[in-house]
LUMFI-395774 format. One line per field, with one value per atom (N, C-alpha, C): residue number from 1; residue in three letters; atom name; x, y, z. Coordinates in nm, 2 decimals, padded with zeros to 4 digits. Layout:
// residues N
pos (NUM;...) $
code (ALA;...) $
site (CA;...) $
xx (X;...) $
yy (Y;...) $
zz (Z;...) $
***
This chain:
// residues 85
pos (1;1;1;2;2;2;3;3;3;4;4;4;5;5;5;6;6;6;7;7;7;8;8;8;9;9;9;10;10;10;11;11;11;12;12;12;13;13;13;14;14;14;15;15;15;16;16;16;17;17;17;18;18;18;19;19;19;20;20;20;21;21;21;22;22;22;23;23;23;24;24;24;25;25;25;26;26;26;27;27;27;28;28;28;29;29;29;30;30;30;31;31;31;32;32;32;33;33;33;34;34;34;35;35;35;36;36;36;37;37;37;38;38;38;39;39;39;40;40;40;41;41;41;42;42;42;43;43;43;44;44;44;45;45;45;46;46;46;47;47;47;48;48;48;49;49;49;50;50;50;51;51;51;52;52;52;53;53;53;54;54;54;55;55;55;56;56;56;57;57;57;58;58;58;59;59;59;60;60;60;61;61;61;62;62;62;63;63;63;64;64;64;65;65;65;66;66;66;67;67;67;68;68;68;69;69;69;70;70;70;71;71;71;72;72;72;73;73;73;74;74;74;75;75;75;76;76;76;77;77;77;78;78;78;79;79;79;80;80;80;81;81;81;82;82;82;83;83;83;84;84;84;85;85;85) $
code (MET;MET;MET;PHE;PHE;PHE;LYS;LYS;LYS;ILE;ILE;ILE;VAL;VAL;VAL;TYR;TYR;TYR;GLN;GLN;GLN;ASP;ASP;ASP;GLY;GLY;GLY;SER;SER;SER;TRP;TRP;TRP;GLN;GLN;GLN;GLU;GLU;GLU;LEU;LEU;LEU;ASP;ASP;ASP;LEU;LEU;LEU;GLU;GLU;GLU;GLU;GLU;GLU;LEU;LEU;LEU;HIS;HIS;HIS;GLN;GLN;GLN;TYR;TYR;TYR;MET;MET;MET;VAL;VAL;VAL;ARG;ARG;ARG;SER;SER;SER;VAL;VAL;VAL;LYS;LYS;LYS;LYS;LYS;LYS;GLY;GLY;GLY;ASP;ASP;ASP;HIS;HIS;HIS;VAL;VAL;VAL;ASP;ASP;ASP;GLU;GLU;GLU;GLU;GLU;GLU;GLY;GLY;GLY;ARG;ARG;ARG;THR;THR;THR;ALA;ALA;ALA;GLN;GLN;GLN;GLU;GLU;GLU;VAL;VAL;VAL;TYR;TYR;TYR;GLN;GLN;GLN;ILE;ILE;ILE;LEU;LEU;LEU;THR;THR;THR;PHE;PHE;PHE;ALA;ALA;ALA;ALA;ALA;ALA;MET;MET;MET;LEU;LEU;LEU;GLN;GLN;GLN;GLU;GLU;GLU;VAL;VAL;VAL;GLU;GLU;GLU;LEU;LEU;LEU;GLN;GLN;GLN;ARG;ARG;ARG;GLU;GLU;GLU;LYS;LYS;LYS;SER;SER;SER;HIS;HIS;HIS;VAL;VAL;VAL;PHE;PHE;PHE;ALA;ALA;ALA;ASP;ASP;ASP;SER;SER;SER;LYS;LYS;LYS;SER;SER;SER;GLY;GLY;GLY;GLY;GLY;GLY;LEU;LEU;LEU;TYR;TYR;TYR;THR;THR;THR;TYR;TYR;TYR;ASP;ASP;ASP;SER;SER;SER;PHE;PHE;PHE;LYS;LYS;LYS;ALA;ALA;ALA;ASN;ASN;ASN;GLY;GLY;GLY;VAL;VAL;VAL) $
site (N;CA;C;N;CA;C;N;CA;C;N;CA;C;N;CA;C;N;CA;C;N;CA;C;N;CA;C;N;CA;C;N;CA;C;N;CA;C;N;CA;C;N;CA;C;N;CA;C;N;CA;C;N;CA;C;N;CA;C;N;CA;C;N;CA;C;N;CA;C;N;CA;C;N;CA;C;N;CA;C;N;CA;C;N;CA;C;N;CA;C;N;CA;C;N;CA;C;N;CA;C;N;CA;C;N;CA;C;N;CA;C;N;CA;C;N;CA;C;N;CA;C;N;CA;C;N;CA;C;N;CA;C;N;CA;C;N;CA;C;N;CA;C;N;CA;C;N;CA;C;N;CA;C;N;CA;C;N;CA;C;N;CA;C;N;CA;C;N;CA;C;N;CA;C;N;CA;C;N;CA;C;N;CA;C;N;CA;C;N;CA;C;N;CA;C;N;CA;C;N;CA;C;N;CA;C;N;CA;C;N;CA;C;N;CA;C;N;CA;C;N;CA;C;N;CA;C;N;CA;C;N;CA;C;N;CA;C;N;CA;C;N;CA;C;N;CA;C;N;CA;C;N;CA;C;N;CA;C;N;CA;C;N;CA;C;N;CA;C;N;CA;C;N;CA;C;N;CA;C;N;CA;C;N;CA;C;N;CA;C;N;CA;C;N;CA;C) $
xx (-01.35;-01.23;-01.29;-01.22;-01.26;-01.14;-01.18;-01.08;-01.07;-00.96;-00.93;-00.86;-00.91;-00.85;-00.81;-00.68;-00.63;-00.63;-00.62;-00.63;-00.53;-00.41;-00.31;-00.34;-00.45;-00.49;-00.44;-00.35;-00.30;-00.42;-00.41;-00.51;-00.46;-00.54;-00.50;-00.63;-00.63;-00.74;-00.72;-00.82;-00.81;-00.93;-00.90;-01.02;-01.08;-01.19;-01.25;-01.16;-01.09;-01.00;-00.89;-00.83;-00.73;-00.79;-00.91;-00.98;-01.01;-01.05;-01.08;-00.96;-00.84;-00.72;-00.71;-00.77;-00.76;-00.89;-00.99;-01.12;-01.09;-01.14;-01.13;-01.23;-01.19;-01.28;-01.36;-01.49;-01.58;-01.66;-01.68;-01.77;-01.91;-01.95;-02.08;-02.11;-02.01;-02.03;-02.00;-01.99;-01.97;-01.83;-01.73;-01.60;-01.57;-01.47;-01.43;-01.38;-01.41;-01.37;-01.22;-01.14;-00.99;-00.95;-01.03;-01.00;-01.05;-01.12;-01.18;-01.08;-01.10;-01.02;-00.89;-00.88;-00.77;-00.81;-00.72;-00.75;-00.73;-00.78;-00.76;-00.61;-00.54;-00.39;-00.32;-00.36;-00.30;-00.34;-00.46;-00.51;-00.43;-00.41;-00.33;-00.19;-00.13;00.01;00.02;-00.07;-00.07;-00.09;-00.18;-00.20;-00.08;-00.02;00.10;00.21;00.23;00.34;00.31;00.18;00.15;00.17;00.14;00.16;00.31;00.39;00.53;00.59;00.55;00.60;00.56;00.44;00.40;00.49;00.52;00.60;00.74;00.80;00.93;00.93;00.83;00.82;00.82;00.73;00.72;00.86;00.92;01.05;01.16;01.15;01.25;01.23;01.10;01.07;01.12;01.10;01.14;01.29;01.36;01.51;01.60;01.56;01.65;01.64;01.54;01.53;01.52;01.61;01.62;01.62;01.56;01.56;01.69;01.74;01.86;01.81;01.84;01.79;01.85;01.97;02.04;01.98;01.96;01.92;01.78;01.71;01.58;01.56;01.68;01.68;01.67;01.68;01.67;01.80;01.84;01.96;01.91;01.98;01.95;02.04;02.01;02.09;02.23;02.26;02.39;02.47;02.40;02.46;02.51;02.43;02.47;02.58;02.58;02.69;02.82;02.81;02.93;02.99;02.91;02.95;02.99;02.99;03.02;02.91;02.79;02.68;02.62) $
yy (04.89;04.82;04.71;04.60;04.49;04.47;04.47;04.45;04.30;04.24;04.10;04.08;04.01;03.99;03.84;03.82;03.68;03.63;03.50;03.44;03.49;03.54;03.59;03.74;03.79;03.93;04.03;04.00;04.09;04.11;04.22;04.25;04.32;04.33;04.41;04.45;04.55;04.60;04.57;04.51;04.47;04.53;04.57;04.61;04.49;04.50;04.38;04.30;04.37;04.30;04.22;04.28;04.21;04.09;04.11;04.01;03.89;03.91;03.81;03.71;03.76;03.67;03.57;03.60;03.51;03.43;03.45;03.38;03.23;03.14;02.99;02.95;02.89;02.84;02.72;02.71;02.61;02.57;02.44;02.39;02.43;02.44;02.48;02.62;02.70;02.84;02.86;02.74;02.75;02.74;02.72;02.71;02.57;02.56;02.43;02.34;02.21;02.11;02.11;02.13;02.14;02.25;02.35;02.47;02.46;02.36;02.34;02.35;02.43;02.45;02.54;02.59;02.68;02.83;02.91;03.06;03.10;03.21;03.26;03.28;03.32;03.34;03.21;03.10;02.97;02.92;02.94;02.90;02.97;03.10;03.18;03.13;03.10;03.05;02.91;02.83;02.69;02.71;02.79;02.81;02.88;02.97;03.04;02.93;02.85;02.75;02.65;02.61;02.51;02.57;02.70;02.77;02.78;02.81;02.82;02.69;02.58;02.45;02.41;02.44;02.41;02.48;02.61;02.68;02.63;02.59;02.53;02.40;02.32;02.20;02.22;02.32;02.36;02.41;02.49;02.54;02.43;02.34;02.23;02.14;02.12;02.04;02.11;02.24;02.32;02.33;02.35;02.38;02.26;02.15;02.04;01.92;01.91;01.79;01.83;01.78;01.81;01.68;01.68;01.56;01.55;01.43;01.40;01.37;01.45;01.43;01.31;01.27;01.15;01.02;01.00;00.87;00.87;00.99;00.99;00.98;00.98;00.97;01.10;01.11;01.23;01.26;01.38;01.43;01.53;01.53;01.63;01.75;01.86;01.98;01.95;01.87;01.84;01.76;01.68;01.60;01.69;01.79;01.89;01.97;02.01;02.09;02.02;01.89;01.81;01.79;01.80;01.78;01.92;02.02;02.15;02.22;02.18;02.24;02.35) $
zz (06.15;06.20;06.30;06.30;06.40;06.50;06.62;06.73;06.76;06.73;06.76;06.89;06.99;07.11;07.12;07.15;07.16;07.30;07.32;07.45;07.55;07.50;07.59;07.63;07.58;07.61;07.51;07.43;07.32;07.22;07.15;07.05;06.93;06.83;06.71;06.64;06.56;06.49;06.34;06.28;06.14;06.06;05.94;05.85;05.79;05.72;05.67;05.57;05.49;05.39;05.47;05.57;05.65;05.73;05.78;05.86;05.77;05.64;05.55;05.53;05.54;05.53;05.64;05.76;05.87;05.89;05.82;05.83;05.78;05.86;05.82;05.72;05.61;05.51;05.56;05.50;05.54;05.42;05.40;05.30;05.32;05.45;05.49;05.44;05.43;05.38;05.23;05.16;05.02;04.96;05.05;05.01;04.96;04.88;04.82;04.93;04.91;05.01;05.04;04.94;04.96;05.05;05.06;05.14;05.29;05.32;05.45;05.56;05.66;05.77;05.75;05.63;05.60;05.59;05.62;05.60;05.46;05.42;05.28;05.25;05.35;05.33;05.31;05.38;05.35;05.21;05.17;05.04;04.93;04.95;04.85;04.84;04.96;04.96;04.89;04.91;04.85;04.70;04.65;04.51;04.44;04.51;04.46;04.44;04.54;04.54;04.42;04.41;04.31;04.17;04.15;04.02;03.99;04.09;04.07;04.04;04.10;04.08;03.93;03.89;03.75;03.65;03.68;03.59;03.58;03.70;03.70;03.62;03.63;03.56;03.40;03.36;03.22;03.17;03.24;03.20;03.19;03.29;03.29;03.16;03.13;03.01;02.88;02.88;02.76;02.74;02.85;02.84;02.86;02.91;02.95;02.86;02.77;02.69;02.54;02.46;02.32;02.24;02.13;02.04;01.96;01.96;01.88;01.74;01.64;01.50;01.44;01.48;01.41;01.46;01.59;01.64;01.69;01.69;01.74;01.89;01.96;02.11;02.17;02.30;02.37;02.45;02.44;02.52;02.62;02.73;02.84;02.81;02.87;02.86;02.89;02.99;03.04;02.93;02.85;02.74;02.64;02.60;02.50;02.54;02.67;02.73;02.73;02.76;02.76;02.62;02.52;02.38;02.32;02.40;02.35;02.26;02.28;02.20;02.28) $
***
């Protein structure tokens, strides 16, 4: 266990895995340049958000755009819904 003492005098004990979440990333230590100055927890949150955003975009593309076989144009989901499809 590692005892972490903050400037205000408060403290907490963390094991190595917990401590890793608060360690600041550095290019000098072999971390990616995009992670410089961020904690592992921040990097995880950013990557999770980016993955969720990508999934939302993929689902939007799959479910909201349909090809119109008659004119070759595109209709949105709302267009189909308005036409009772």
